[in-house]
SEVOLO-545142 format. One record per residue: residue in three letters; x, y, z of N, C-alpha, C in turn. Coordinates in steps of 0.1 Angstrom, whole numbers, plus 2048, in hexadecimal, padded with zeros to 3 digits. Layout:
N
AlaXYZXYZXYZ/...
% end
This chain:
470
Unk68159F5FF68F5995FC6905935EE/Unk6995975E66995925D86A15855D8/Unk69B57C5D06A056F5CE6AB56F5C3/Unk6B756B5C66C256B5BC6C155F5B4/Unk6C25605A76C155459D6CE553595/Unk6D25485946DF54558D6DB54257E/Unk6DF5495756DD5465676E853E561/Unk6E45345596EE52B5536F6533548/Unk70253154670953753B70353352D/Unk70553B5236FF53951670452C510/Unk71252A51171851E50C720517517/Unk71D50A51A7245035257254F5522/Unk72F4EF5297304E05297274DA534/Unk71C4D452F7124CF5387144C253F/Unk71B4B953871E4AC53E72A4A5537/Unk73049C53E73B49453973948553D/Unk73A47D53173946F535747469536/Unk74C46854375A46554675E458540/Unk75544E54075944053B75B44252C/Unk753448524754449516761452513/Unk76245C51A76E46551877C45E51A/Unk77C45652578844E52878B44351D/Unk78143D51878143350D786439500/Unk7814454FD78444C4F27934514F1/Unk7974564FD7A545B4FE7AE44E4FD/Unk7AB4435037B34385027B44324F4/Unk7A94334ED7AA42E4DF7B24374D6/Unk7B14444D87B944E4D07C944C4D4/Unk7CC4494E17DA4464E47DE4394DD/Unk7D642F4DE7D94224D77DB4244C9/Unk7D542E4C17D642F4B37E54334B0/Unk7ED4384B97FB43C4B78044304B7/Unk7FF4254BD8064184BE80340F4B3/Unk7F74114AC7F34084A27FE406496/Unk80441049180E40E48681A40548A/Unk81C4044978273FB49B8223EC49A/Unk8163EA49C8103DC49C80B3D848E/Unk8043E24887FD3DF47C8043E8471/Unk80B3E24688113E945C8113E0450/Unk8163E54458153DE43881F3D2438/Unk8283D24428323C644282C3BA449/Unk8263BC4558213B045B8133AD456/Unk80D3B544D8003B14468033AB439/Unk8103AA4358143A342980E3AA41C/Unk80C3B741D8063BE4118113BF407/Unk81D3C440B8273C540082C3B83FA/Unk82B3AD40282F3A03FD82439B3F2/Unk81739F3F580E39B3EB80F3A23DD/Unk8143AF3DF8153B83D38213B23CA/Unk82C3AF3D28383AB3CB83639D3C5/Unk82E3943CC82A3863C68223883BB/Unk8183923BA80F3943AF8183983A2/Unk8213A13A482A3A639983339B394/Unk83939339D84338939983B37D392/Unk83037939682836D39281D371389/Unk81B37E38781038337F80237D383/Unk80137C3907F43763967EB38339A/Unk7E03843937D638F3957D038D3A4/Unk7CE3813A97C737E3B57D03843C1/Unk7DD3853BE7E638A3C97E43993CA/Unk7E13A03BF7DE3AE3C17D13B03C8/Unk7C73A83C67BA3A93CD7BD3A63DC/Unk7C639C3DF7C93983EC7D03A43F4/Unk7D93AB3EC7E03B63F27D73C13F5/Unk7CD3C33EC7C33CE3EE7BA3CB3FA/Unk7B53BE3FC7AE3BB4087B73BD415/Unk7C33B84147CC3BB41F7CE3C9424/Unk7CF3D241A7D03E041C7C43E5422/Unk7B83E141D7AC3E74237AA3E2432/Unk7AE3D64357AD3D14427B73D944B/Unk7C33DC4457CE3E244D7C83F1451/Unk7C43F84467C04064497B4407452/Unk7AB3FC45179F3FD45A7A33FA468/Unk7AB3F046B7B03EE4787B83F947E/Unk7C04004767C840B47B7BF41847E/Unk7B54194767AC4254767A1423482/Unk79E41748579441649079641E49D/Unk7A241D4A37A34244B07A14324AF/Unk7A84394A57A64484A579844D4A1/Unk79244649878444A49477A4474A0/Unk77B43B4A47714384B07754414BC/Unk7824424BF7864494CB7824584C9/Unk78345E4BD77F46C4BC77046D4BE/Unk7684644B975A4644BA7564634C9/Unk75D45A4D175A4584DF75D4654E6/Unk76846B4E376C4784EB7614834E8/Unk75E4844DA75548E4D774748C4DD/Unk74347F4DD73547C4E373547E4F2/Unk74047B4F974047B50773D48850D/Unk73F49350573E4A150A7304A6506/Unk7284AB50E71B4B150C71B4BF50D/Unk71A4C750371A4D550370C4DB501/Unk70A4E65076FD4EC5066FE4FC502/Unk6F74FF4F86F650D4F36E75124F5/Unk6E651B4FF6D95205036CF513506/Unk6D550A50D6CE4FE5126CA4F4506/Unk6D04F74FA6CD4ED4EF6DA4E54ED/Unk6D94DA4E86E54D14E66EE4D74DA/Unk6FA4DA4DE7034E04D470C4D74CD/Unk7054CE4C570D4C34BE7184C74B5/Unk7164D44AE7224D84A672F4D84AC/Unk72F4DC4BA73B4DD4C17424CF4C2/Unk7394C44C673E4B74C67444B34B9/Unk73E4B64AE7424B34A074F4B949E/Unk7514C54A275E4CC4A07694C54A7/Unk7664C24B476F4BA4BC7744AD4B6/Unk76B4A64B076D4994AA77749C49E/Unk7744A649677C4A948A78A4AE48D/Unk78B4B54977994BA49C7A14AF4A1/Unk79A4A64A97A249A4AE7A74914A3/Unk79F48F4997A348748D7AF48D486/Unk7AE4994847B94A147C7C64A0484/Unk7C44A34917D14A249A7D749549B/Unk7CE48B49B7D247E49C7DA479490/Unk7D547C4837DB47A4777EA480476/Unk7E948D47B7F649447B80048E485/Unk7FB48B49180348549C809478498/Unk80246F49180746248D812463482/Unk80F46E47981A470470826476476/Unk82547E48083148448783847948E/Unk83147049583846649D83F45B495/Unk83745648B83B44A48484144D475/Unk83F45947184345C46483A456458/Unk82E45345D82544D45381A457450/Unk81845944380E46343F80145C43C/Unk7F845E4467EA45A4447E346443B/Unk7DE45F4307D84674267CA46B42B/Unk7C847842D7BB47D4317B3480424/Unk7AF47541D7A847841079A476411/Unk79247140678547140577F46640F/Unk78545A41078045141A780455428/Unk78B45C42C78B46243978146D43B/Unk77E47543177548043176747A433/Unk76346E42B75746942C755463439/Unk75E45C43E75E45644C75B461457/Unk76246D45576047845E75247D45E/Unk74D47E45273E48345073547A457/Unk73846C45672E46345D73046446C/Unk73C46547173E46647F738472484/Unk73847D47E73248A481723489481/Unk71D48247770F47E47770B476481/Unk71246C48370F46248E70E46949C/Unk71747249E71747A4AB70B4834AB/Unk70648949F6FB4924A06EF48B4A4/Unk6EC47E49F6E04774A36E04734B2/Unk6EC4724B86ED4714C66E64644CC/Unk6EC4584C86E744C4CD6EB4484DB/Unk6E64504E46EC44F4F26E94424FA/Unk6DE43B4F46DB42F4FC6E14224F6/Unk6EB4244EB6F14194E56FF4164EC/Unk70340B4EE70F4074F471C40B4EC/Unk72640E4F37334134EC7374084E1/Unk7363FC4E473B3F14DC7323F24CE/Unk7253F34D071D3F44C37204004BB/Unk72240B4C17264184BA7344164B3/Unk73D4104BA74B40C4B37494034A7/Unk7403FA4A973E3F049D7383F7492/Unk72F401494729408489733410482/Unk73C41748974642048375041747B/Unk75340B48175D40147A7583FD46D/Unk74B3FB46C7453F645F746401454/Unk74340D45874341944E75241C44B/Unk75A41B45576941E45176E413447/Unk76B40644A76F3FC44176A3FE433/Unk75D40143275640342575E40D41D/Unk76141842276742441A776421417/Unk77C41741E78A41341B78B40C40D/Unk7804064087804003FC78340B3F0/Unk7804173F37824223E97924233E5/Unk79A4203EF7A94223EE7AE4193E4/Unk7A840D3E17AF4033D87A84043CA/Unk79E40C3C879740C3BB79E4153B2/Unk7A44103A67AB41939B7A1423396/Unk79442039678A42A390788437398/Unk78D4363A478B4413AD79844A3AD/Unk7A24473A57AF44E3A57AE45D3A3/Unk7A346139B7A246F39879E4783A5/Unk7994713AF7944773BC7A04763C6/Unk79E47D3D17A847C3DC7A646F3E3/Unk7A94643DC7A84563E27B444E3E0/Unk7B84463E97C343D3E77D04433E4/Unk7D344F3EB7E04553E87EB4513F1/Unk7E94463F97F44414017FE4393F8/Unk80A4373FE8154313F68114223F2/Unk80B41A3FC80840C3F97FC40C3EF/Unk7F24153F17E74153E77EB4183DA/Unk7F54223D87FB4243CB8014183C5/Unk8094103CE8104053C98073FB3C3/Unk7FC3F93CA7F13EF3C67EC3F33B8/Unk7E83FF3B77E24043AA7EC4033A0/Unk7F94063A28034053988043F6393/Unk8043ED39C8053DF3997F93D9392/Unk7ED3E03967E13DC38F7E13E1381/Unk7E73EB37E7E73F03707F03E8368/Unk7FB3E336E8053DB3677FE3CD364/Unk7F73C836D7F13BA36C7E33BB366/Unk7DF3C83637D13C935D7C63C3365/Unk7C73C73727BC3C237B7B43CE380/Unk7B33DA3797AC3E637E79D3E237F/Unk7973DB3767893D83767863CF382/Unk78F3C538578D3BC39078D3C439D/Unk7973CD39F7983D53AB78C3DE3AD/Unk7883E53A277C3ED3A276F3E63A7/Unk76E3DA3A17623D03A57633CE3B4/Unk76F3C93B87713C43C676F3D03D0/Unk7743DC3CD7713E83D47633ED3D5/Unk75C3EC3CA74E3F03C97453E73D1/Unk7473DA3CF73F3CF3D57413D03E5/Unk74F3D03E87523D13F774C3DC3FD/Unk74D3E83F77483F43FE73A3F43FF/Unk7323EF3F57243EF3F671F3E4400/Unk7253DA4017223CF40A7243D5419/Unk72F3DB41C7323E04297283EC42C/Unk7253F442271C3FF42470E3FA427/Unk70A3F041F6FC3EA4216FC3E3430/Unk7063DD4347063D74417063E244C/Unk70E3ED44970E3F94527003FF453/Unk6F94004486EB4064476E23FE44F/Unk6E23F144E6DA3E84566DD3EA465/Unk6E93EA4686ED3EB4776E93F947C/Unk6EA4034746E74124776D841147B/Unk6CF40D4726C140E4756BD405481/Unk6C53FA4846C23F248F6C53FA49B/Unk6D140049B6D54084A76CC4134AA/Unk6C741A4A06BD4254A16B24204A8/Unk6AC4154A36A04104A96A340C4B7/Unk6AD4064BA6B04014C86B240E4D1/Unk6B84194CC6BA4254D36AC42B4D7/Unk6A342B4CC6964314CE68E4294D8/Unk68E41C4D76874144E168C4164F0/Unk69A4174F169F4194FE69C427503/Unk69B4304FA69743E4FE68943E503/Unk6804374FB67243750067043050D/Unk67842550F67841E51B67C427528/Unk68743052368B43952E681443532/Unk67A44952767045352A66444C531/Unk66144052E656438534659437543/Unk66643354666A43155466943E55B/Unk66D44955466C45755B65D45A55E/Unk65545755464645A557641452562/Unk64544556264143C56E64644157C/Unk65244657B65944B58765145758C/Unk64E46058264646C58663846958B/Unk63245E58562445B589624454597/Unk62F44B5996314465A66334505B1/Unk63B45A5AE63F4645B763246C5BA/Unk62A4705B061D4765B361346E5BC/Unk6134615B960A4595C16104585D0/Unk61D4575D16234565DE6204645E6/Unk62146F5DE61F47B5E561147D5E9/Unk6074785E05F84785E35F646F5F0/Unk5FC4635F05FA45B5FB600461608/Unk60B46760761246E612609479619/Unk60348160F5FB48C6135EE48761B/Unk5E847C6155DD47661B5E0471628/Unk5EC4696295F04646355F346E640/Unk5F947963B5FC4846455EF48A64B/Unk5E548C6425D94916465D2488650/Unk5D247B64E5CC4726565D3472664/Unk5E14736635E94736705E6480678/Unk5E448A6715DF4976795D3494680/Unk5C848E67A5BC48B6815C048268D/Unk5C847868A5CB46D6945D24746A0/Unk5DC47C69C5E44836A85DB48D6B1/Unk5D14936A95C849C6B05C04936BA/Unk5BB4886B55B347F6BE5BB47A6C9/Unk5C94776C75D14726D15D447C6DC/Unk5D64896D75DB4936E05D04996E8/Unk5C34976E45B949D6EC5B84956FA/Unk5B84886FA5B84817075C448370F/Unk5CF4847085DC48870F5DC495716/Unk5D649E70F5D44AC7155CC4AB723/Unk5C14A37215B94A272C5C049B737/Unk5C84907355D048A73F5DA493745/Unk5E049C73D5EA4A57425E34AE74C/Unk5D74B47495D04BD7515CC4B675F/Unk5C74AA75E5C34A376A5CF4A0773/Unk5DA49D76D5E649A7745EA4A677B/Unk5EA4B27745EE4BF77A5E54C2786/Unk5D74BF7855CF4C27905D24B979C/Unk5D54AC79A5D74A37A55E54A67AA/Unk5EE4AB7A25FB4AE7A75FA4BA7B1/Unk5F24C47AD5F04D07B55EA4CC7C3/Unk5E04C37C25DA4BF7CF5E34B77D8/Unk5EB4AE7D15F54A67D85FF4AF7DF/Unk6044B97D860E4C27DE6084CA7EA/Unk5FB4CE7E95F44D57F45F34CC801/Unk5F04BF7FE5EF4B58095FC4AF80D/Unk6074B48066154AF8096164A0807/Unk61049B7FD61148C7FA61C48B7F0/Unk62948B7F463448B7ED63547E7E3/Unk6324737E96324677E16284687D4/Unk61C46E7D761346F7CC61847A7C1/Unk61E4847C662548F7BE62F4887B5/Unk6374807BB6414797B363B4707A8/Unk6314687AC62A4607A1624468796/Unk61E47379B61747C790622482788/Unk62E48578D63848B78463D481779/Unk63D47377D64146A773636469768/Unk62946976D61E46876461F47475A/Unk62148076062148D75862C48C74D/Unk63848775264448674864147C73E/Unk63A47174163746673762D46B72D/Unk624473732619478728620483720/Unk62A48B72563049571D63848E712/Unk63F48371564747C70C63E475701/Unk63347070562A46B6FB6254766F2/Unk6224816F761D48D6EE6284916E4/Unk6354916EA6404946E064148A6D5/Unk64047D6D96414736CE6374736C4/Unk62A4776C961F4786BF6224836B5/Unk62748E6BC62A49A6B36354976A9/Unk63F48F6AD64A48C6A4646483699/Unk63C47A69C63647169162F47A687/Unk62848468B62048C68262949767B/Unk63249D68263A4A767C6484A267B/Unk64B49D66E65849666C66449F66E/Unk6624AC66C66D4B566D6704B967C/Unk6674B56856684B86926744B0699/Unk67E4B769E6884AF6A568B4B46B3/Unk68E4AB6BB6934AE6C96A04A86CC/Unk6A64AC6D86B24A66DC6B04996E2/Unk6B848F6DD6B84816E36C647D6E4/Unk6C84746EF6D646E6F06D74626E5/Unk6E34606E26E44546D86DF4476DE/Unk6E14466EB6DD43A6F16CE4386EF/Unk6C54436F16B84426F06B343E6E1/Unk6B94446D86B64416CA6B94336C6/Unk6C542E6CB6C94216C86C04176CF/Unk6BB4196DC6B34116E26A540F6DB/Unk6A041A6D669441A6CF6944116C3/Unk6A04136BC6A240A6B06A33FB6B3/Unk6AB3F86BE6AC3EB6C169F3E46C7/Unk6983ED6CE68A3E76D36813E46C7/Unk6813EC6BC6793E96B167E3DE6A9/Unk68B3DB6AA6923D06A26923C36A9/Unk68E3C36B668F3B86BE6863AC6BA/Unk67B3AE6B36723A46AF67639C6A3/Unk6813A269C68639B690691391693/Unk69238868969D37D68A6AA38368B/Unk6AD38D6846BA3936846BF399691/Unk6B639A69A6B83A26A76C439A6AE/Unk6C538D6AC6CF3856B46DD3896B0/Unk6DF38D6A46EE3906A16F039F69E/Unk6E93A76A56EB3B66A56F53B96B1/Unk7003BF6AE7093C26BA70A3D26BB/Unk7093D76C77093E66C97163EA6D0/Unk71C3F56CA7283FB6D072540A6D0/Unk72040F6DB71D41D6DC7284246E5/Unk73142B6DF73C4316E573843E6ED/Unk72C4446E97284516EE7194506F1/Unk7154486FB7064466FE700454703/Unk70745C70870146970D701474703/Unk7084726F870947D6EF6FB4816E9/Unk6F948D6E66EB4926E36EB4956D4/Unk6E04916CD6DF4956BE6D049A6BD/Unk6CE4A36B46C14A96B16BB4A06A6/Unk6B14986AA6AB48E6A169D48C6A4/Unk69548769A68748369C6874756A2/Unk6814746AE6814686B667A45D6AE/Unk6714606A666A45569E670452692/Unk67645A68A67B45867D68945367D/Unk6924596856A04546856A2446689/Unk69C44169469E43269669742A68B/Unk68D43068468842767969242766E/Unk69A43266C6A54326626B0427666/Unk6B44276726BD41D6776B840F675/Unk6AC40C6776A63FF6766A63FB667/Unk6A440565D6A540264F6B23FE64C/Unk6BD4046506CB40064E6CE3F2653/Unk6C93EF65F6CA3E26656C43D765E/Unk6B73DA6596B13D06516B83CD644/Unk6BC3D863E6C43D66316D03CD633/Unk6D83CF63E6E33C86416DF3B9644/Unk6D43B764B6CF3A964E6CC3A2640/Unk6C53A96376C23A462A6CF39F622/Unk6D93A86246E63A561D6EE399622/Unk6EB39562E6F138A6346EA37D634/Unk6DF37C62C6D836F62B6E2364625/Unk6E235962D6EA34F6296F834F62F/Unk6FC35963670835B63C70A352649/Unk71534C64A717341655718348662/Unk71E35466272035B66F71D36A66D/Unk70F36C66C70B37A66A70E383675/Unk71138F67271339A67D7103A8678/Unk7083AF6807053BD67D70A3C5689/Unk7133CF6877183D86907123E668F/Unk70B3EA69B7063F869B70F3FF6A5/Unk71640769F72040F6A771D41F6A7/Unk71F4246B271D4336B472B4386B9/Unk7304436B373C4496B873B4586B3/Unk74545F6BA74546E6B77524716AE/Unk7504796A475B47D69B75B48C69D/Unk7674916A276949F6A57644A969A/Unk7684A668E7654AF6837584AD67E/Unk7524A167F74549F67773949E681/Unk73B49868C72F49769572E48A69B/Unk72148569D71F4786A371C46F697/Unk72346469672345A68B71C44D690/Unk71144A68970A43D68B70E43467F/Unk71442968271941F678712412678/Unk70D40E66E70740066C7103F8663/Unk7163ED66871F3E566171B3D7661/Unk71D3D065571A3C26547253BB64D/Unk7253AE64D72E3A664672639E63B/Unk71E3A463471639E62B71B39E61D/Unk71239E61371739C60471D3A75FF/Unk71B3B46047213C05FF7193C55F3/Unk71D3D05EE7173D85E37213DB5D8/Unk71E3D85CB7283DB5C17283EA5BE/Unk7323F05B87343FE5B67294045AE/Unk7233FE5A371840359B70C4055A4/Unk7093FD5AC6FD3FE5B56FF4095C0/Unk70B40B5C370F4155CE70A4225CA/Unk70A4255BC7084325B86F94365B7/Unk6F042B5B76E242D5B76DA4285C3/Unk6E24235CD6DB41B5D86D24245E0/Unk6D44325E06CC4395E96BF43F5E1/Unk6BE43B5D46B44405CD6A74395D0/Unk69C4405CE68F43B5D168C42F5C6/Unk6874245CA6844195C16904105BF/Unk69C4125C56A74095C36A73FF5CE/Unk6A73F25CB6A73E85D66AE3DC5D0/Unk6B63D55D86BC3C95D46B53BD5D9/Unk6A93BF5DF6A13B45E56933B65E0/Unk68A3AD5E567C3AF5E16753B85EA/Unk6783C55E76723D05EF66F3DC5E6/Unk6693E65EA6663F25E36713FA5DF/Unk67D3F85E76884015E468640F5EB/Unk67D4115F467B41E5FB683420606/Unk68841460C68E41461A69B41E61B/Unk6A441C6116B04246116AD43260D/Unk6A44346046A044360169A44960D/Unk69344161568D44662269844A62C/Unk6A344262D6AE4446366B4452632/Unk6B74536256BE45F6216B646C623/Unk6A946A62169F47662369F479632/Unk69F47063B69F4736496AC47A64D/Unk6B74746496C447A64D6C6488647/Unk6C148B63B6C24986356B94A263D/Unk6AD49D6426A54A664A6AD4AB657/Unk6B54A265C6BC4A56686CA4AB666/Unk6CC4AF6596D94B66566E54AD658/Unk6E14A06556ED4966566F3492649/Unk6FC48864A70248463D70247363E/Unk70446E63270445F63171145B62A/Unk71845262D72444D62672343E626/Unk72643861B725429619732424614/Unk73741861974241161573E403613/Unk7413FC60873D3EE6077473E85FD/Unk7483DA6007513D25F77493C55F5/Unk7483C15E87403B45E57473A95ED/Unk73E3A15F37433965FA749399608/Unk74B3A460C7503A86197473B0622/Unk73D3B761D7343BE6257323CC622/Unk72A3D362A7273E16277273E9635/Unk72B3F663472D3FE64072640B63C/Unk71C40F64371541C64171642464D/Unk71B43164A71C43B655712445654/Unk70A44865E70145365F70645D669/Unk70946966471047466B70647E66F/Unk70348167C6FA48C680703496688/Unk6FF4A26877064AE68F7054AA69E/Unk7104AC6A57114AB6B370C4B76BA/Unk7024B46C46FC4BF6CB7034BF6D9/Unk7084CB6DD70E4CC6EB7044CA6F6/Unk7094C47006FF4C270C6FB4CF711/Unk6EE4CF7156E84DB71B6E14E4711/Unk6E44E17046DD4EA6FA6CE4E86F9/Unk6C74F26F56B84F16F46B44E96E8/
% end
């Protein structure tokens, strides 16, 4: 029989960071509202230019220049940062290699469309000159190095510093021969500077300001790179530790399994002898018509058979037999009865005679794990209550529900709660991973609902077996 293999497409979208994508789209949308809030009028740029010309105050030209730099930087932050976030949120693969040029192209297209869109909506021409090109190159470079372990706020701060640094080029008269400062307000400032003979002062302010912001951006950049590398190393170290722990657990499991095989063999040998002796005695009793003895021997034979099945289920974890829900619940309650929380366990079994195909040893242990977790979540609760409910759902099967009125679980932990090593208490974090493993072996499903401060409800759904099935 040939095994069919699914080949990955040569080019594909491998992953999407939904949070970063949504933040990026929101920032780009916000950039269309920025001209309504931030413009040359409410930033007093034009007033400073007029005051400089009327009073011949050179300091007012410098003030107008600084105001324009701040205005352009604030208005540019949403679309540059937003375009970067959208481009970075999409992970493309080309022959299983990171296709970063595609992300860079997306960022560039978004910026160009945003510039055009703002102009179409507000009638303001954002000049896509040298400063914008330089910022674009940095954003594309920043995307290429892929600082995936750095927070969105730190990435936004880095882009803001570079954006502000290159805005100083717009107010420098010495850069007029280049595609720089071609906006209407920038041209007004340069014209006023020429009239008041402040070109040297503006060039000095622009150069010093740009170099200071670039130096600060460079320091922050290397700091973020180092932080990203350290976090990546920690992530790889944790991965290696997880692999090592998993291998140790597998080794321990194999050793335990082997020892249990020997133990089961030693236990089954006397049981086989008992079964043989009971069979002989039963035959003699039947010949002598000792009906009372035959009845007692039947009970012994059934008890020995059940014990043999239990031993087999302990050894062979995938071995499953039909059990009533009442039987499984009683086993779980019997093993929980020695604990303090047994007093506030309430049972509501609507289908005690319903049959499920389960491992008699493992499934009650899974229920006990869920009950213990509920008990831990209710520490300090004035009126703790655990409800173990069993019911039938026509479309799904038999539903075992463990519900508590404890502390609850927040949404972030809900995503990882079933992973091995995840624990909210002083434990190994293997309990819930064990529960999921047991339910998966029995072709079941797990559903969890929780609210912080209100409690948690966990549904374990097993296939319903019809009565009389083998």
